[in-house]
Structure formats: structure tokens, C-alpha cells
N, C-alpha and C positions, 0 to 999 in steps of 0.2 A: 130339549136339544137347542130349539132355536133362541131360548132365555140365556143359556149357557154362552153360546156364541156371539151374542150382543153384548155380556157382561164381558168378555174376553176380548171383545173388539173396541169397547170401551178404556178396558185397563191398557191395551196396547197403544192407544192414540194418547191416555195420560202419560204413559210413559214415554211418548214420543214427544210430548209437549215439555215435561219436565227437563229431557235431555235437550231439548233445542233452547229451553230457557237459560240451562247452565251454559250451552255452548255460547249462547249471548253475552250472558255474562263473562265469562272467560274472555271473549274477542274485547270486552270492555276494559278489562282488567291489563290485558295484554297491549292494548293501544294507547292504556293510561301510561304503563311501564315505559313503552317508548317515546312517548311527549316528555316523561321525565328524564330519561336519559339524553333526551337530546338537549335539556339544560345543563345536567353534568358537563356534557360534553363541551359547551359553551364555557362554564368554569374552568375547563382542565385547558383551554387555550391559553389563559391569563398567564400561568406560568411561563408561556412561549416566551413572553415579550420579556419578563424577568431574565432569562436564560440569555436571550439575546443581548440585553442590556448589560448585564455582565459577563458576558463573551464566555459563556458555559456551552460547552457542548453536546448536552444533553437535549437541547431543544427538540430534535429530532424524535426521540423517544415520547415527547408529551405528544407529539403529531401523531405519533403512531397509536398512543393509547386513545386520544381525540377520535382518529381515524374509526378505530373498531369499536369506541363506543357511540359514534353516531351512526356506522353502519347498522350495529343493532337495533338503535333508536329509530333509525327511519325504516328498517323492515318491518318492525312491530307496528308503527303508524301504518305503512301502506299498505299490510296483509291483512290487516284489522280494522280499516279505517270504517268499514261497515258494522256499528255497535249499536245497543241499546242504551239509551244515554240516561235511564233510572238504575242508581246505583243501591243495593239492597243493603243491609246492615252486615249481612256475611262478606258481599264483595269488598266494602269497606275496610273492614280488619285484613282479608287477603291482599288488597293493594298495600296498606302500610308495611305489614309484613314483609312482602315482595319488594318494596322499592327498598327498604333497608339493605337485605340481602342483596337486590342488585346494586345496591351504589358502593356497598362494599367490595364487591366482586369486580366490579369495572375500577372502582375507586385505587384498587390495590396494582393497577398495571402500571402506573408511572413508580412505582417503589419496585416492582418486580424488572424493570426494563431499564432503571436507572440506575440502581444500585445492585442488581443482581441477587438481593437478599431472597432466601427460600421463601417459598409458597405461604406457611404458617405466619412467618415474621410481616410478610407484607400482607396479608389478610386481617393480622392482628392491630398493625399500624393504622391500616384503612377503617377497621371497627372502631378503635379507639377513638378515630377522628368524629368520624360519621354520628358515633354516639356524644360526644363531647367529654369522653372520658379523659383522656391525657395523659395514659400511660404510653412509654414508647419503648420501642426495641432498639434503637439509635444508641449505640455504644457512644458515641460523639458526636453530638449535635453540631458544634462548633466548626466542626470542617464538612459538613453537610451543605451540598449545593444549594443556594439561595433559592431557584427556582422550584426546588422540592419543599425547602422550608415553608414557601409561599402556598404549595400546595396543600401542605399538612394544616396550616392555617384556615386555608378557604375550606377543608372538608369539616371542621369544625365548626365554621360560621355560616355552612349551610345547613348541617345539623343542628347547630343551636335552634334554630327557630323552628325548624320542621320542615321534613321536605313536603309534606301534606299541606303547609301553611303557604308553603312556595307554590303549590300546583294552585290553590285557591286563590293566589295573586295572580298568577301569570299565566293560568290556562282557561280562562273563562268561557275560547270558542267551543270548549267542550261541551257547555250548558247542564254540568254535573253541579249540584248544590253540594257547599262543602261542607255542611253542618257534619254529617254521618263520619265523615273522614276526620275532622278536625276534634269531634268528642272520643275518636277510637286512638289518637295519638295522644292527647293529654287531656289530664283529669278537669272538666269545668263544674263548677257549681251551678246545676241548670236553674235553679231557682234564684238566682243572682243575676240571671243575664240580662240587662236593662235594655237592649237592643236585639232585636230579632234576625238582622241579617249579619248571619256569621261570616261571610265574605268580606263584609265592609270592615268588620273587626279584624279579620285577618290583614287586609293591606291597610288599616292604618298600624297596626301592631308590627307589620313588616317596616312600614315609614319610620316607625319610633325606632327600630332596631337598626335600620340603616344610619339614621341621623345620628346617634347615640355612637354608633361605631365611626362615624366622620368625627364627631366631635372629640372622641378620644384620639383618635391620630394625632388632631391638631394639638391637644391639651399635652401628649406626649412627647410630640415633636417639641412644642415649645419649651419644654423640660430637657432638652439636650439630647434626647434620644434618637438615636440614627434613623431617618425616615422607613427607610425598609424596616426595621426594629419595629419602629411606632406602628405601622401597618397589620406585619405579625400579631403582636401582642394585643391589638385592639381587635382584631377578627377572633381570637381566642378567649377573650373577656367579655364580652357580650353574650357568647356563646356557651360562658362559664366552662370552656373546655381545657385551657390550661397548657396545651403547645408553646414554646417558647422557643425561640430561636437560638438561646442561651442555655449551656450547659447548667448553669448556676440560677437559671430563670431570672425573676424581677431581681433579684440580689445580686447579680452581675453588675447591676449599674451603681449600687449602694447611692442611691439618692431618694432623700425623704419626700420630696416632690413627686418624684415618679411613684412611689409605692402610695401614698395618698388617692394620687388619680386611679391608679388601679383598685384601691380600696373601693373607692365611688362607685366604678363601675361595673367590679363585680357585686357591689351591692344591687343596682339597679339589674343585672342580668339576673339575680335573684327573685327579684320582686315582681307581683303581678302583672302581667303585662295588662290585662283588663283595665288595672286602675289607672295606666297613663291615659287610656282612650276614656275613663272616666273623667280624668282630668280635663281631657280637652273639652268636655262638655260641661266643666265644671260642677260635676256631680260630687262636691266636697262631702255629702254625707256619705254616699258610697265609700270613700277614702277613711273617714274618720270611722266608720262605723265597722272596718274590716278588720276582725279579730286575728286572723292567722297573720297580716302585716304587724300588728301590734306584737303578737308571739315572736316575730321575726328580728324587730329590732330590741326587744326586751331579751331573748335569746343570746344576741350578739354581744349587747353591753355587758350583760351578765358574765357571759365566757370571757368576754375580754378582760375584764376587771380582775376575775381569778387568776389568768394566766399572768395578767401585769403583776401581781402581788407576788405569785411563785417566783416568776425572774426576777423580780427587786431582791426577794429573800436570799435566791441563790446567786446575785451578784453576776448571771450570765452578762449583763450590759452595764456592768456596774452600777452607779449611782444615778445613771440617766433615767427619769422618769420617762420623760418622752419617749426614748429611744425603746423602753421598755414596752410602753401602751401601744405603740407602732406594730413592733413587732408581734405583738400579742394581737391585735385587731386584725394586721393583715393575714393573719394564720387561719385566727376563728372564720372570718369572713371567704375566704379561700376552700376551707373546707366544708361550712354549712353548706356555701352554693356551689359544691363539687366542680370549684374551676381547677383548684392544685397547683396554682404559682405559688412558689416557696421565695423568701427572703433571707433565710438561714435554716441549718440542721435543727429542725424539731424533736428529731429521736434524742438530741443531747442535754434538752430542756429536762426541768423537774418533771417527775412520773405523774403530777396531775395533768400535765397538758396532754400525755396520751391518752388518757381515760377520757379525757374530753373529746379528744379527737376522734374516738371511738364512736361516744353516743352522737357527734355532728356528724359523722359518716352515714349513721342510720338514717337520723331525722330529716336531712334535707331543709328546703326553704318555700317555698308557695308555689301553689298550684296556678297553672297558667305561665309558668316561668320556663328558663332555659336549663334548670338546675335536675340534679335527681334526687334520689332517697325517697323515703315515704312520703314525704311534703309535710308540713306542720298542720294542715287542715284536717288529714288523716288522725294525726296524734291528738290535737285537739278534740274531736270526735268520738275518739276511743276513749280517751280519759273520763268523758262526759259520760260514754255510756258504760262505764265502769262504775261511776260515780251513782248514775241510777240504777245499777242493778244493786248496790249497796242500799239504796233507800227502798227497794222493793223488797229486799230481804228483810227488813226492819217493818215496813208497810207494805203486806203483798197485794192492797185492794188499792193502792195510790196508783195514779196514774202518773207518771214520772218522763215528760216527753224529753228529748235530747232537743236542744237547740244551737244553731249556729248563725252566727251574726242575727240575733234575735228572731230568727224563725225556726219552727219546729222541723225535725229532719224525720222524712217519710220513713218507714220501716224498712222498705227494701233498699233505699240508697244506706240505710244504716246496717244492713246485714253485708251491701256491697263492700263499704268500707271496713267492716270486721273483718271479712273475707280476705280482701287484699293485704290488709296488716298481718294476717296469719299465714296466707302463700308467700309472703316478702321473706318472713324469717323461716320458714320451711325451705324455700329456695337456697336461701343465704347459708343455712345448717348443713344442706345436700351439698351445694357449692365447697364450704370449707372443709367437708368429710372426704369429696373427691380430690380434692388438692394435698390434704394431709396422705391418703393414699399414694400419693407421687412422691413421698419423703420428706416434703415440708414439716417444719415444726406447726404446732398449733397457732402461735404469735403470726407468723409469717402466712400460714393458709386463710387465718381471720383477715389478716390484713386487706389480701388478695383478694378474696372473696367478698369482702365487705366493699372494697373499692373498686371493683368490677360491677357490682350489683348496682351499687348507688352512682357510678360514673364519675368517679371521684378524681382519679388519676395519682392520689397519693396515698401511701400504706404506711403501716407501722413494720418494726421489727426489721429484718435487714433488707427488706424491699422499701424502706423509706425513700428520703431524697436522693439517695447515693447508690441505690440498689440497682443491680442489673438484671431486668425481667429478660433480656436477650438469653441469658443461660438458663431459663426454665424450660424444662422439656416439651418437646410436642403434644403433649398430653397436657399438661397443665395451661397452656397458651390457648389449647383449644376450649377447655372451660371455661377461660376468662373471656373467650369472644363471645361463647355463648351466655354468660352472666351479663356482659355488658348488652348484648341485645333486649335480653329478658329484661333488665333494667331501664332502658331506654323507651323500650314499649309498654314498660310499666306491669310486666309478665302477664298478664292476661290475654292479649293481643296473640301471643305465639302460643300459650297454653290452650286457648278456645280450639287452634286450629288442630289439635289432636285429638279432641273430642269428637266423638262417632255422631253425636246429636247436631255439631254444627254445622254437617255438611248436607243433614235432611231438610230438605225445602218444604 
């Protein structure tokens, strides 16, 4: 009897300890969310100055939205100021998922207050911004208030580099290491990290991000683009978001110079940001030996040449080779980087364009970039894994390691890549099926599903560059919102939250 009481007491103490640990981590998560909401509040004040400068009477709505966000942020910071500074792997995933949901909910306030749009539309626009998707429910962007257009671009700029990267740069006072949260949001090749301080990498990446954004503003402004338009396009280019203050997107300006500038910065936005860090330390061997970057460049050039030949054969741009190549290159870079800017109605181009567009919607660009999709590193590893399996079928006893950048990939990472690719297509199929159940054709459902999961912003079928997404039902918009969140957080971050084993400590 005494032994039984002792065991019961020990079990009770263990239960209390686990509960206390969970409660402590909950305080950490809520405190972190409060800090990040205060950052969002600061960004929300920027459109106020634009509204006042352009004599728009909606600046009060931004002040109200900022005040609501500030009250929630301060409340969480104050109420949960006592917290444990040790963040577990489970906590990092919860923080990442929670931040995107919280930012979407509070980021939708300006849309609801300024335009009176339905809640589902405001949530769609907010999620599309923070996930850098670029799909919009606005029927006519040209007549929208400029302060609201700036907010749309700001949400993409914030989401492009990642809320968690911002926290690693701007919240050092928390004393929380950024490694776990950084890897929870973006895929990074662990074996190829040549510097151990992820906070320093995040700071330099943010410096490159800000510097390139300012440089693009100057380049576009010197190309006779109005300053406000240059700012909005720059915020949406490096983030590979695609929100434009014009209904005709970049094609509105009909300028070859502007299109080439946007192409360059879209390409940089789709590149691996750790390579910029390597270039700063003159690690040219790291850059030259990066197989993903080579595949990125080769894919763009090959697809652009194919589309250029198709356009020349169809006479879409006459006999002007430069114009055909420029429009082809712009479209290919826009799709593969998941930016979504357009210069022309690509749905009227030869059918081969639609085929290439669908393929690039799935592939994406480089890891550690602001783009969406599967990412080229995963595709390269998967193809080499398949090649290795064929060799094993011929030579069952042979040891065929799968290599990437000259290094053998551990079996655990190889399984993780294969599982992600499988899950990506499973989620896409489910999304397309659900959209089809809402009465959409297969082409429209597939285009919207791939668009949302890849965070691309452009689609095929009737919901192409001139499609009216606002006409979709509430059900379809909700499915697209979920797909955008899954795609931005690379699926596993969300799916893991629904696994019972995830919550066991």
C-alpha cells in the first residue's frame, strides 16, 4: 500500500511538472506573438502618412486597426512577460503557424474597415499578402485608395522574408536562439551551413533584402515610373509576391526598361539568400558549386527560348525577336519565382506556354528564397533518388549514395525530401478535388489549386490574368486560404500540429 501511494504521488508530481512545463512554453509562445504583433502595428502606421499625404479620409481606419493590434500585442507582452527562454522544437512550429494566422487576422482589419468587404474576402486578401501569393479579390485596383495599396504591398514585403526572420533580427532581447524557428519556416540544407550563427545570417539576409528593395525603387523611379508605384512594385518584387497598384500589372507601363528591371529583381528574389551571404565573405566556391542555382538558371533560359520560339511562330508580337524574348523571359521568371506579375495576357499565347506554366508552378525556385513551390533542390534530390533506385534494381548489392553539391545525403534527409514531395502532390490533389466539388472545371480547379499551394498569384483557365476571383464562393476562397497557408509554411509545419504524437512531451 505504501509503495502504491509513493508511485501515485510520483505520477502526480510528474503530471504537474509536465503541465507546468507546457504552461511555461505557452507563456513564451503568447509573449512572442505579442512582440510580433507590435511589429505589425508599427508597419500598419505607415499607410497613415500616405493617406494624409494623398488626402484620403481612411487614415482613421488604419489608426483604429493599429490600435486594436497594439492593444492585443501589449496585453500579450505584459500578461506573459514571465516566461521560459528555452524554446523547444514543438514550440517553434506552434509559433510559426500561430504568427501567420495572427498576422492574417489582424492584417485583414484595414481591408474590412476601409472597404467594408466581407470577412472572407478580407481574410483572403490578407492571407494572399502575407503568404506572398498575389491573388486578389479587388475588382478594380486602379480606383483603390493608395494607402490601402501600400498596405497590400507591405504585407507581401513582410511575408517575403519571413516573420520569423524578422523576429530573429528585431527581437534579440528575448534571448531566444533563432535556429529552430528559422528552420521551421524555410528549408535549409543543414550540411551546407558554413556559419553557425543563424541570427547573423538572418541579419545579413535582411540587410540584403532591404538594400535590394531600395535599389529597385531607385531603378524603377529612374525609368519614369511614379515614385508611389515604384515603391509598391519593389515591395512586391523582392518578396516574389506580385501585388501591383495597376490592374494591368507591369504591362501597364509598356516599358522594356521597367520590365527588364523587374525581371532582374524577381530573379534575385528567387535565388538562395544564403548565397548573398557567401558572396559577402567571398566564398565563390560555394556559389559556383551550388547545383540548385545552376538548375535555376538553366531552367529559366531553356523555358524562355521555347516560349520565344512559340511566340515567333505564332506572330503574337510580330517579327520582333527582342519583344518576344522579353515577354517570354518575364513570364517564365514571374511564374518560376511565384511572383505573379504579368505584361500580357499569356492565356492567349500558344498552348505550349500553358504546359510550361503548369510545370513551373509546381517546381518553384531555390531553397532559402522568398518563392514558393516544391523548390529545385527537392526536385534534383528526388530525380537522383529515382536514378539510384533503378541502379539498385540492376545491381541489388551496389551501394549507390544520393549526392547533392558533391555530398552524400543522409537517409533521414532523403526520406524527408521524398515524403515532402509526396505530401505536396497529395495536398494539391485534395485541393483540386475540393475546388472541383464547388462546380469549377478541372482546368480552373487545377489552376487555382496549384496557384494557391505554390503561392504564385497567377493561374490558368478562366481565372488567368483577367479572372475575377472575387466571384468565387466562400467555400472555394476558404480552400484557397488553407492551401496558401500550407504552401507558405511548407505543409509539414501545419500538418504536424494535427498529429497526436506532436503534443506528447
